[in-house]
N, C-alpha and C positions, 0 to 999 in steps of 0.2 A: 416451764415458764421461761420466756425469752429474757435476755438481758434488759431490753427496753421495758418489758412488763414489770420486772422486779424494781427497776428504777422508779417507775411511777408509783409502785407500791410504797416505796420509801417516802415519796412526797405525800401520798394519802395518809400514811401513818404519822408523819410529822404534823400535818395539818390537824388531824384528829386529836393528837396528843395535846395540842394547844386549845382544843375545843372550838376550832374555827370551822365555819361552814365554807363552802366554795366562795360565797360572796365576801366573807371575812378575809379570806386569803387575797382575793382581788383588791379589796380595800387596802390591805397591808402593802401590797405591791405598788398601789397607786401612791401611798405615802412616801415610798422610797424613790419612785421615778417621776411622779407628777403626771404619769400617763395612765389612761384608763385601761384596766384589764377587766374583761367581761367574765362573768360566771361561766359562760359558755366556753370560753377559752380554757379556763381551769378544768372544766368538766371534760373537754376534749383531750387535755393532757392526761388526766387521770384515767380515762377510758382507752387511751392509746390511739385515739382517732387523729391526733395531731402531734407531730414531732416537736419536742421542746428545743428551741434554738439555744445555742450556747450562751448568748447574751441573757436570755430568760433564765437559764440554769444558774448563772452568776447572781441574778436578782433573787432567785429562790434561796440560794445559799445565804445571802445577806438577810433575807426576810426571816429565815428559820434559825440563823446564827450557827450554821454548820458549814463545813467545807464542801466545795463542789466535788471533791474526791469521795466524800461520804454519800452525796446524792447519786454519784455515778457508781457507787459500791466498789470503789477502788481502795477505800480505806474503811476499816471498822470503827475508826475514831471519828466521832461526829464533829469535834471541835477543830477550829482553824489552827489553834495552838498546837494540837497534836499533829496535824498535817504539816505545820511549819517545822516542827521538830523532826518529823520523818524526812521532809525535804532537805533540811540541814544535814541530817545524817547521810542522806543519799548523795548530796552534792559536795559535802565537805565545807560548805559555806556556813558562817555563823548564823544563828537564828535571826539576828537583827537584819542581816542582808536579805534573807528569805522574806522576812516581814516587809522590808522596803520594796522588794519586787512585787509582793502581793498588794501593797499600798498603791504602787504605780498602776497595777491592773484594775484596782477598784476606784481610782480617782477619776471618774468621768473622762478618762483619756480616750481619745478616739481609737476605734478598732485598728485603723491603719497604723497608728503610732505603736500599738502593741505588736503588730506584725513586724514593723520595722525593728523594734527592740529584739524580738525573737530572732529575726534573721541576722541581726548584728551579733548577738550572743552565740548563735550556732555556727557562725562562719569561721573558717580556718584563719582568715586574716585577723579576726578578733582575738583568737587564741595566741597568735604571734604577737599581737599588740600587747596583750597582758604579759606575755613572757618578756617583751622588750621593756615594759614599765618596770618589771622586777629587776631587769638588768641595770636600769638607771638607778634604782634604789640601792643596789649593791655597789655600783660604781661610785655613787655619792657618799656612801658610808666609807668606802675605801679612801676617798679624798679626805674626808673628815678625820679618819685614822692617821693618815700621813701628816696632816696639819697638826693634830693634837700630840703626836709622838715626835714632832719636829724632825722628820726624815730629811734627806737631802732634797735639793731642788730637782734633781733628776727624777727622784721618786714621785715628787709632786707633779712634775711635767707628765710622767707616764700615767699617773692616776687621772689627771685632768684630761689628758688626751682620750683615755678610755671612757671617761664620763661624756665627753663631747661626742664620741662615736656612738655610745649607747643612746644619747639623746637624738642623734641623727637617725639611728635605726628606728627609734620609737616614732619619730615624725613620719618616716617612710611607711611604717606599719599603719599609722593612723590614716595616711592617705589611702592605703589599700582598703582599710575598713570602710572609709567614707565612699570609696569607689564601689565597693561591694554593695553598700547600703543604698546609695543613691543612683547607682548605675544598673540596678536590678530592674530591667524592663517589665518583667512580669508583675512585680510589686507595684510599680507605677501605673500599669494598665489596670490592675485590680483597684487601686485607689481611685482612679478616674471613674471606673464603673460604679463604685460605691457612692461617690459624690454625685453622680448623675441620677442615682436612684432616689 
């Protein structure tokens, strides 16, 4: 059994567990999107005669209340919460941050915006930007410590200068992030193609 065949078996099993016919599943998908899904399309997905688009896979996960990872058999845990927990453990991000990213992807945000977010997060310039923000945080804490402990003016000047430098570095990093994001010709060409379709 191929990977694609087992994925469609998951969809058939989820549909049958709910006691839904293919028409029922099409009606549920219409409730979510407002778009008409034909029984024929569902049948073609289940018979492997038609590839399931990623956008339709997201709709199926919302319809069944399971994660896309579960539909793709990347996780044995059907719930989004479990996938969220796994993603949090994998990335080191708090679950709330992972949930916020998931919400962004499920909030009728345009596909091009999601691609932009993905390209931003995965760029080296974004990692530098995050590191620079952290530098600002620590430099600001240093200034606060100098003030609260009533150190000399020289100490305050040094701490303030470090904070100004960290802020400058952060602004430079932000420029690089924006240049990477909006200077990406491939992304812009892809966006134009999608808008023309």
